[in-house]
N, C-alpha and C positions, 0 to 999 in steps of 0.2 A: 503493498500500500505506500509506503514511505518512498518507495522508486517508482510511483505512477506520479505521485505529488510534485518529486523532484524534476521527472521528464516535463509536467505541464508547466512547469515554472520555466524551465527551460526555452522549451518552446514560442511561451507567451513573451518571455525576454526576447527572443531572435525575433519574432514578429513585432514588436515595437520598435525594434532597431530599423528592420526593413521598412517599417512606416515614415520612422523619422529620416530616412534617407530618402525617400521619394522627392524628386524635384518637379515633376510634371504637372500642369495644369492644362484647361480649357476654357475659351470664353465664346459664347455664341451659342446656337447661330442669330446672327444680325442680319433682318432683312425679312421679306416676305416668303409666302408659300410657292409651291410649284417648282420648274426648274428639274434637272436631272442632278443626282449628288456627284461630287466628284471629293477624289482626297489624294493630298500630297504624302499620305504618311510613308510610304516607299521613296520618296525623292529624298527626304531627310539622310540618308544613309550616306548619297554622293557628297556630304557637306552641310556647312550654314548656310545660310542664305547670303548671296553676293548679288543678286541683284532682280528688281522687281520691274516688271512690263505691266502697265494699265491703260486699257483702251477705254476713253470716254467720248459721249456724244455731249450734247444741250443739255442733258436732263440727268443722266445715268452714268454708274459704271457699267461697261459693255462688256470687258474681257478683261482678264487676268492670266501672267505667265510669270513662275517664280525661276529663278535661278538656283541651284542648290549646287553649293561649289563652284565646279565648271560646266554643270549639266542642267539645260533647262528644261524645266517640266512641261507637260503637255498645254497646251494653249486651252481655255475655258472659256465659255461665252461666247459673244456675237461677233460680226467683222464690220460692222459702222463705225464712224467715229475717230478719232484720231490717237496714235497709238503714244503712248509717254515711257520714257524707260530711265531709270536711275541704277547708279550701280554704287554699293558699298563699299568703302575702304578697306583694305585687308585688315581684318580682325574687328572691324565695326558690326552692331547687330541691332536690330530691331529690339527694343524694350518697351513701347506703347504703340497700341494701334486703336485710333479712335476714327468717327465716322459718322455719317447719317443715312439712312433708310427709308422707304415707303415704297411697299410692296416691293421693290427692287433696292439694290446698293446705290447710293446717290455720291458718297463721298469716303474717301481713304486717307486718313493722314498716319503715315508711318514715323515714329519719333525713335531715333539712335542712340544708343548709350555714349557717341560722340556730339550729341548736341542738335543734329539734324534734325529737321521737321521737315516731312517730306509728303506734299498734299496733293491730291487728285480729286477732280470731281466737283459738284456743285454743293452749296451750303444752304442745303434745307431738307427738312422730315425730320425725323426722330433720332436723336443723337443716341452713341453709345460710346463708352471708352474702355479700353480693355489692357490689362495690365497681368503680368502672370502674379500666379498666387505665393509662389515660393522667389526668396530673394537669390540675386545674381543668374535669374533663368531669363532665356531671350526666345523670339519667335522660332521655331523650329519648323513647323509648317502650318498651310493651311488645309482649309476642306472646306465644303459649302454646296451649292445647288446653282446650276446655270442652264440657261438656253440661250435665247438671243440676246440676253442681257445677264448680269449676275444677281439672281434672285436674292443669295444669303449666304454669309461667309462665317466660320468658324476658325477660331486662332488657336492656336497650339503651341504650348510652351515648354520648355526644359534648357538644361544644362547647354552651354557652349559645348560642341563637339570635342572632345580630348585628343584625338588623334585626326589630325586635318593638315595631313603632309601634301595634300594632292589641292587644297583652296588657295 
């Protein structure tokens, strides 16, 4: 009986340590309904976010594409509007994403740990502000729903990858 109690205590202690070590978190989905689901969860294995392409028209965020390490994700969204592109500096990370939506995504603002503020889209709709739950976490990948526009976005945070020799 004592052995079972000791084993239970050890398992509880190991579980508590595993929970404390967790650094990932999620914000979203921000936006309206509809669209097809997408996720860049596999892309984060190519490295940290190093560049972002956003296609915008007069009213909405039309499309998104993110570069992870040196590899671009699949493009999601529509083809109408102007394509804007930003590159992060080596070692720079996104630490906050805010924006606006109403049925579709209307504005995105990426804030980096180097103090850069990178806005896309129009300033109308319901506001959101997403930051990681855990300290020293960065934006690792995005998910959401899209069709001819970006319907909604989800933001996934975690530690900066420790092995990034290819970035």
